[in-house]
Backbone bond lengths (Angstrom), bond angles and torsions (degrees), N, CA, C in turn:
res aa  C-N    CA-C-N  psi(-1)  N-CA   C-N-CA  omega(-1)  CA-C   N-CA-C  phi
1 M - - - 1.455 - - 1.516 108.91 -
2 I 1.303 116.00 127.70 1.461 122.24 176.40 1.519 107.44 -90.54
3 K 1.312 116.37 130.05 1.462 121.16 178.52 1.517 108.82 -118.32
4 V 1.325 115.17 127.91 1.462 121.26 179.82 1.521 107.44 -120.88
5 E 1.324 115.51 130.89 1.453 120.67 177.14 1.528 108.38 -119.31
6 I 1.316 115.03 128.05 1.460 122.43 178.20 1.522 106.40 -108.16
7 V 1.322 116.82 124.70 1.461 121.64 -178.88 1.524 108.51 -107.99
8 R 1.327 115.34 123.25 1.466 121.47 178.75 1.529 109.74 -109.98
9 N 1.329 115.59 147.39 1.460 119.97 177.34 1.536 109.61 -84.13
10 E 1.309 116.30 -176.22 1.468 120.53 -176.54 1.526 112.87 -63.53
11 D 1.337 117.89 -18.74 1.464 121.92 177.07 1.527 112.08 -90.57
12 G 1.330 116.89 1.33 1.454 120.92 -179.42 1.520 113.86 83.51
13 K 1.321 117.21 7.01 1.464 121.68 179.60 1.521 109.64 -88.67
14 V 1.320 116.51 139.49 1.460 120.52 178.54 1.520 108.83 -69.56
15 C 1.324 115.29 125.95 1.463 120.55 178.80 1.527 111.15 -114.32
16 E 1.337 115.93 -10.76 1.459 120.00 -179.52 1.526 108.97 -163.06
17 F 1.315 116.18 147.29 1.456 120.36 167.91 1.516 108.05 -141.49
18 R 1.324 114.51 148.42 1.459 119.54 -179.09 1.528 109.18 -148.45
19 S 1.301 114.21 152.84 1.466 119.60 179.75 1.513 109.08 -145.92
20 N 1.316 114.47 154.52 1.461 119.31 172.93 1.513 109.01 -148.48
21 G 1.315 114.73 160.01 1.444 121.20 177.14 1.511 115.12 95.43
22 H 1.327 119.04 1.91 1.472 119.19 -178.46 1.529 111.30 -95.69
23 N 1.338 113.68 65.50 1.464 117.50 178.58 1.521 112.91 -92.82
24 G 1.360 117.27 -12.10 1.456 120.43 172.69 1.517 116.32 77.67
25 F 1.328 119.29 17.23 1.461 120.16 -176.77 1.522 113.45 -121.54
26 D 1.330 118.65 26.18 1.463 121.20 -174.22 1.518 113.47 -113.71
27 G 1.297 119.45 27.72 1.455 121.61 179.30 1.520 111.30 111.16
28 E 1.330 115.78 165.63 1.464 121.02 -172.57 1.527 113.17 -59.61
29 G 1.328 118.27 -49.19 1.466 120.31 -179.75 1.517 112.19 -60.87
30 E 1.308 114.58 -42.81 1.464 119.55 -179.97 1.529 111.08 -65.29
31 T 1.321 117.36 -37.50 1.455 121.38 -179.32 1.526 111.01 -64.53
32 I 1.319 116.71 -42.86 1.471 121.13 178.51 1.516 110.21 -62.96
33 V 1.317 116.51 -46.46 1.463 121.35 -179.21 1.525 110.14 -65.43
34 A 1.325 116.64 -42.24 1.463 120.58 179.11 1.521 111.05 -60.57
35 A 1.320 116.77 -43.61 1.468 120.47 179.27 1.519 110.85 -63.79
36 G 1.331 116.67 -43.89 1.466 120.16 179.48 1.517 112.26 -64.58
37 A 1.328 116.57 -46.31 1.459 120.73 179.81 1.528 111.01 -63.27
38 S 1.328 116.26 -44.67 1.468 119.59 179.09 1.525 111.66 -60.97
39 A 1.323 116.34 -41.68 1.462 119.95 179.33 1.525 110.67 -62.77
40 L 1.314 117.41 -44.88 1.470 120.71 179.64 1.526 111.21 -63.21
41 L 1.315 116.49 -47.88 1.464 121.05 -177.81 1.532 111.52 -64.78
42 Q 1.331 116.67 -48.46 1.460 119.68 -176.57 1.531 112.25 -70.16
43 T 1.317 117.18 -34.23 1.466 119.77 177.03 1.522 110.52 -65.71
44 T 1.324 116.62 -37.38 1.469 119.88 177.27 1.516 110.33 -64.81
45 V 1.323 117.55 -43.39 1.470 121.01 176.94 1.523 109.98 -59.99
46 L 1.324 117.04 -44.66 1.472 120.49 178.29 1.524 111.62 -61.45
47 G 1.317 116.93 -41.15 1.458 120.74 178.71 1.519 111.99 -62.92
48 L 1.329 115.95 -43.46 1.470 120.27 178.91 1.525 110.98 -65.98
49 A 1.328 116.04 -43.09 1.469 120.47 -175.04 1.523 112.92 -79.70
50 N 1.314 117.29 -49.15 1.467 120.11 -171.62 1.518 114.49 -94.11
51 Y 1.319 117.06 -33.93 1.461 119.33 179.87 1.525 110.66 -84.42
52 R 1.332 116.81 -49.20 1.463 120.63 -178.48 1.521 112.55 -91.84
53 R 1.312 118.31 -10.57 1.471 123.22 179.35 1.536 112.41 54.25
54 L 1.336 115.77 46.34 1.461 120.71 -176.57 1.518 113.84 -92.24
55 N 1.323 117.41 -12.85 1.454 121.80 179.85 1.531 112.19 55.63
56 P 1.342 117.34 57.52 1.461 118.80 177.93 1.523 110.61 -65.57
57 E 1.318 115.82 153.13 1.458 121.50 177.16 1.530 107.22 -84.16
58 V 1.315 116.89 112.11 1.464 121.50 -173.35 1.527 110.44 -121.27
59 E 1.325 114.64 132.90 1.460 121.75 171.13 1.516 106.13 -119.21
60 Y 1.327 116.00 131.19 1.452 119.82 -176.84 1.512 109.52 -141.91
61 E 1.310 115.43 127.21 1.459 123.18 171.88 1.513 105.85 -138.06
62 K 1.298 117.32 167.82 1.456 120.23 178.60 1.532 109.42 -56.61
63 G 1.321 115.80 118.83 1.460 121.19 178.72 1.514 115.10 83.67
64 W 1.332 118.87 3.12 1.473 122.01 -177.19 1.522 109.86 -140.90
65 L 1.328 116.40 132.91 1.457 121.61 175.42 1.519 108.32 -142.31
66 Q 1.314 116.01 134.10 1.455 121.98 175.11 1.519 107.91 -135.97
67 C 1.317 116.03 133.58 1.463 121.26 -179.41 1.522 108.89 -135.16
68 K 1.327 115.89 120.50 1.459 122.07 176.12 1.522 107.68 -107.60
69 I 1.310 115.13 133.82 1.462 120.95 -175.31 1.518 109.97 -116.53
70 E 1.312 114.99 127.28 1.461 118.96 171.75 1.520 106.48 -87.25
71 R 1.313 115.86 117.86 1.466 120.66 -175.81 1.531 110.65 -70.06
72 D 1.302 115.65 144.70 1.462 122.91 177.19 1.525 106.35 -124.90
73 E 1.331 116.71 115.13 1.468 119.60 -173.38 1.533 113.03 -57.82
74 Y 1.317 117.52 -25.87 1.462 120.18 -179.80 1.531 112.09 -81.86
75 L 1.334 115.97 -19.19 1.461 120.28 -178.37 1.532 113.01 -113.73
76 N 1.324 118.02 8.69 1.459 120.99 -176.48 1.524 112.78 -52.73
77 R 1.309 117.00 -42.64 1.460 120.26 -177.94 1.533 111.12 -63.43
78 E 1.311 116.25 -43.05 1.460 119.81 179.36 1.523 111.58 -70.78
79 I 1.327 116.96 -39.04 1.461 120.83 175.98 1.527 109.35 -60.67
80 D 1.335 115.66 -47.37 1.466 120.12 179.87 1.521 111.77 -61.44
81 T 1.310 118.12 -38.33 1.461 121.22 179.33 1.517 110.66 -60.37
82 L 1.321 116.71 -46.78 1.467 120.47 179.04 1.530 111.32 -63.14
83 I 1.318 116.54 -50.15 1.458 120.47 -173.28 1.527 112.28 -72.67
84 E 1.320 117.34 -43.98 1.468 119.43 -178.59 1.530 110.93 -66.92
85 T 1.330 117.94 -30.73 1.468 120.75 174.87 1.529 109.57 -67.33
86 M 1.325 117.35 -40.47 1.458 120.94 175.19 1.531 110.28 -58.79
87 I 1.327 116.06 -45.12 1.463 120.76 -179.33 1.522 110.95 -62.69
88 L 1.327 117.67 -40.95 1.462 120.56 176.77 1.527 111.17 -59.33
89 G 1.313 117.01 -43.86 1.458 121.26 178.45 1.521 112.06 -64.01
90 L 1.339 116.52 -42.57 1.458 120.13 178.84 1.522 111.49 -66.47
91 R 1.333 116.98 -38.50 1.477 120.92 177.04 1.530 110.85 -63.63
92 A 1.332 116.54 -38.50 1.469 120.38 177.63 1.529 110.13 -63.74
93 L 1.329 117.06 -41.41 1.468 120.51 175.49 1.524 110.93 -62.03
94 E 1.324 115.48 -43.21 1.463 120.23 -179.43 1.532 110.99 -62.61
95 E 1.308 116.41 -39.77 1.462 120.92 178.99 1.535 110.94 -66.26
96 S 1.318 116.45 -40.42 1.467 120.70 -178.52 1.529 112.91 -78.41
97 Y 1.324 117.09 -30.56 1.468 121.52 -175.71 1.534 110.57 -131.85
98 P 1.339 117.61 63.49 1.469 120.10 -174.49 1.529 114.55 -62.82
99 N 1.308 118.11 -19.96 1.470 120.34 179.09 1.525 112.72 -86.57
100 H 1.345 116.52 -3.25 1.461 119.68 -174.96 1.522 114.55 -119.47
101 I 1.324 117.49 -17.24 1.471 119.86 -179.65 1.526 109.28 -143.01
102 E 1.313 114.44 140.37 1.461 121.53 179.32 1.533 108.03 -133.29
103 M 1.326 115.50 130.42 1.466 120.10 179.01 1.518 109.79 -115.84
104 E 1.320 114.85 147.36 1.456 121.49 177.45 1.521 108.12 -142.32
105 E 1.318 115.47 137.94 1.464 120.04 174.48 1.512 107.96 -112.64
106 V 1.325 115.26 132.79 1.458 121.42 179.26 1.512 108.96 -128.53
107 F 1.316 115.39 159.54 1.461 120.35 178.25 1.510 109.58 -110.48
108 S 1.309 115.37 138.96 1.454 123.41 -179.69 1.515 108.71 -105.94
109 D 1.321 115.89 144.28 1.457 120.08 175.04 1.520 111.47 -82.21
110 V 1.314 115.86 -12.42 1.463 121.27 -176.49 1.511 109.35 -88.02
111 K 1.315 117.26 128.22 1.447 121.96 176.82 1.519 108.54 -90.15
112 V 1.328 117.04 119.25 1.469 121.30 -177.00 1.511 109.10 -103.28
């Protein structure tokens, strides 16, 4: 089971996302979902880092990804476009494969 947690700040903006369990070795359905989730998550990190040059804090190991984003008030719209599109893709995966991926959104008291 792939678990994705989206952390929003007090303004409702995503300040962090993390996932675990996408190692791709748990059967055909899980492998497809793992590949899709990994592609969405890693592409978003690449967009934040290489396209927007935001230097997000990223930790990555096999089956684990964590990305913390320092918000930039001038780029909030572009940051939101990248991240909210990722969330839409992950939600679509969750809807199609509810036994293989679970998403949760939480709110943080910490403003990043």
